[in-house]
C-alpha positions as CSV (number, residue, x, y, z in Angstrom):
1,M,104.1,114.9,104.6
2,K,101.5,115.3,101.8
3,I,102.6,112.0,100.3
4,V,101.7,110.2,103.6
5,R,98.5,112.1,104.2
6,D,97.3,111.2,100.7
7,R,98.1,107.5,101.2
8,I,97.3,106.8,104.8
9,N,94.3,104.6,105.6
10,N,91.4,106.0,107.6
11,D,91.6,103.9,110.7
12,V,90.1,105.7,113.7
13,S,93.1,105.1,116.0
14,H,95.8,105.1,113.3
15,D,94.8,108.1,111.3
16,F,97.0,111.0,110.2
17,S,96.7,112.7,113.6
18,H,98.3,109.7,115.2
19,T,101.1,109.8,112.6
20,Y,101.6,113.5,113.2
21,R,101.8,113.0,117.0
22,V,104.3,110.2,116.6
23,L,106.4,112.4,114.2
24,K,106.5,115.2,116.8
25,L,107.4,112.8,119.6
26,A,110.0,111.1,117.5
27,K,111.7,114.4,116.6
28,R,111.6,115.4,120.3
29,I,113.1,112.2,121.5
30,G,115.5,112.0,118.5
31,L,116.9,115.4,119.2
32,A,117.4,114.6,122.9
33,E,119.1,111.3,122.2
34,G,121.3,112.4,119.3
35,A,119.5,110.3,116.6
36,D,119.7,111.0,112.8
37,L,116.5,112.8,112.0
38,D,117.0,112.0,108.3
39,I,116.1,108.5,109.3
40,V,113.7,109.2,112.2
41,V,111.4,111.6,110.4
42,P,110.5,109.5,107.3
43,A,110.3,106.4,109.5
44,A,107.8,108.1,111.8
45,L,105.8,109.5,108.8
46,F,105.5,106.1,107.1
47,H,105.3,103.7,110.1
48,D,101.5,103.3,109.9
49,V,100.8,104.2,106.3
50,I,99.3,100.7,105.9
51,V,96.7,99.7,108.4
52,Y,94.4,96.7,108.1
53,K,90.8,96.9,109.1
54,G,89.4,94.4,111.6
55,T,91.8,91.8,112.8
56,R,95.1,93.5,113.6
57,K,98.3,92.1,112.0
58,Q,100.8,94.7,113.0
59,G,103.9,92.8,111.9
60,D,102.5,92.6,108.3
61,E,101.3,96.1,108.4
62,H,104.7,97.5,109.3
63,K,106.4,95.4,106.7
64,E,104.1,96.8,104.0
65,S,104.5,100.3,105.4
66,A,108.3,99.8,105.3
67,R,108.1,98.7,101.6
68,M,106.1,101.7,100.7
69,A,108.6,104.0,102.5
70,K,111.4,102.4,100.5
71,R,109.6,102.9,97.2
72,V,108.8,106.6,97.9
73,L,112.2,107.5,99.4
74,S,113.9,105.8,96.5
75,S,112.1,108.0,94.1
76,I,113.2,111.2,95.9
77,R,116.4,112.3,94.3
78,E,117.6,114.4,97.2
79,Y,117.1,111.8,99.9
80,P,120.3,110.0,100.9
81,K,119.9,106.5,99.5
82,Q,122.3,104.9,102.0
83,K,119.8,105.7,104.8
84,I,116.8,104.0,103.3
85,K,117.7,100.6,104.7
86,D,117.7,102.1,108.2
87,V,114.3,103.7,107.7
88,V,113.0,100.3,106.5
89,Y,114.4,98.6,109.5
90,S,113.0,101.1,111.9
91,I,109.5,100.7,110.6
92,S,109.8,96.9,110.4
93,V,110.6,96.6,114.2
94,C,108.2,99.3,115.4
95,S,105.3,97.0,116.3
96,F,104.4,96.6,120.0
97,S,103.0,93.1,119.6
98,R,106.2,91.7,118.0
99,N,108.2,92.6,121.1
100,V,111.4,93.3,119.2
101,K,114.2,95.3,120.8
102,P,115.9,97.3,118.1
103,H,119.7,97.6,117.8
104,L,119.5,100.9,115.9
105,L,119.1,104.2,117.8
106,E,116.7,105.6,115.3
107,A,114.5,102.5,115.5
108,K,114.5,102.8,119.3
109,V,113.4,106.4,118.9
110,L,110.5,105.5,116.6
111,Q,109.4,102.5,118.7
112,D,109.4,104.8,121.8
113,A,107.4,107.5,120.1
114,D,104.8,105.0,118.9
115,L,104.7,103.4,122.4
116,L,104.0,106.8,124.0
117,E,100.8,106.7,122.0
118,S,99.9,103.5,124.0
119,T,100.0,105.2,127.4
120,G,98.4,108.4,128.8
121,A,95.2,110.3,128.0
122,I,95.5,110.0,124.2
123,S,95.9,106.2,124.5
124,I,92.6,106.0,126.3
125,M,90.9,107.9,123.6
126,R,92.4,105.7,120.9
127,T,91.6,102.5,122.7
128,F,87.9,103.2,123.2
129,A,87.4,104.8,119.8
130,S,89.0,101.8,118.1
131,A,86.9,99.4,120.3
132,S,83.8,101.1,119.1
133,S,84.7,100.8,115.4
134,M,85.7,97.1,115.8
135,G,82.5,96.2,117.7
136,K,84.3,95.5,121.0
137,E,82.6,95.9,124.4
138,F,84.0,98.5,126.7
139,Y,84.4,96.0,129.6
140,N,83.3,92.7,131.0
141,L,80.3,93.4,133.1
142,S,80.9,90.6,135.7
143,D,84.7,91.2,136.1
144,P,85.8,94.5,134.5
145,F,89.4,94.4,135.8
146,C,90.3,90.7,135.2
147,A,90.4,89.8,138.9
148,K,89.3,86.2,138.3
149,R,89.6,85.7,134.5
150,V,92.2,85.8,131.7
151,P,92.2,89.2,129.9
152,E,90.6,89.2,126.5
153,P,91.9,92.4,124.8
154,K,90.3,91.4,121.5
155,K,86.9,91.4,123.1
156,Y,87.0,94.1,125.8
157,A,88.6,97.5,125.5
158,L,89.4,97.8,129.2
159,D,91.3,94.5,129.0
160,L,93.6,96.2,126.5
161,V,94.1,99.0,129.0
162,V,95.1,96.5,131.7
163,T,97.3,94.3,129.5
164,R,99.0,97.0,127.3
165,L,98.5,100.6,128.4
166,L,99.5,99.9,131.9
167,I,102.8,98.3,131.0
168,A,103.8,100.3,127.9
169,H,106.1,102.6,129.9
170,K,108.2,99.6,131.0
171,R,109.2,98.9,127.4
172,M,110.7,102.2,126.5
173,N,114.2,102.2,125.1
174,T,115.5,105.7,125.6
175,K,115.9,107.8,128.8
176,T,113.9,110.6,127.3
177,A,110.9,108.4,126.5
178,K,111.1,106.6,129.8
179,R,110.8,110.0,131.6
180,M,107.8,111.0,129.5
181,A,106.2,107.6,129.8
182,R,106.3,107.5,133.6
183,K,104.0,110.6,133.8
184,R,101.6,109.1,131.3
185,A,101.5,105.8,133.1
186,A,100.6,107.5,136.3
187,F,97.6,109.1,134.6
188,I,96.5,105.6,133.4
189,G,96.7,104.5,137.0
190,R,94.5,107.4,138.1
191,F,92.0,106.7,135.3
192,I,91.7,103.0,136.4
193,S,91.2,104.0,140.0
194,E,88.5,106.5,139.1
195,L,86.8,104.0,136.8
196,R,86.9,101.3,139.5
197,L,85.2,103.7,141.9
198,E,82.5,104.7,139.4
199,L,81.7,101.1,138.5
200,K,81.5,100.2,142.2
201,E,79.0,103.1,142.7
202,A,77.0,101.8,139.8
203,S,76.9,98.2,141.0
């Protein structure tokens, strides 16, 4: 864990606390689903060790993170070398934006753990913290909920909530993650309802 903490980039929504939460979620899901934790744990630890500032290129980030995981794991004598390729694969297909359905159980577990960070209370915190650091506006003043316009998640944080956070639960792979995600998605719905009411009161 110290190796990852020392190397991880200081991105506000992809910092070590994000990695730690994904690790805990991945272990929980992995145990419930019968996954190999020798693969799940290092994959979770290294999945976001490389994060670009500014314009997001998640596919490239995860490929570089996978390469770093391979280098580090290859240097650890005690780690089973035959499992490295599965760690690399799991990290490589982790990205939400690439929309890849993994064929490996451990990769499904990692993808689900990372996706759980894209719904629920923590996802709201991450979305708006990241928006601030990247110079995004919180919402479109004339049409906050994209009633009459195409969502622009790269420009407005709330558009990302509508286009990603609301649907993340639909893309879970495992039964365990689906059960956890439904509860988090319900909270996102309540948040949007409350925000809609508050914006209406302020109009």
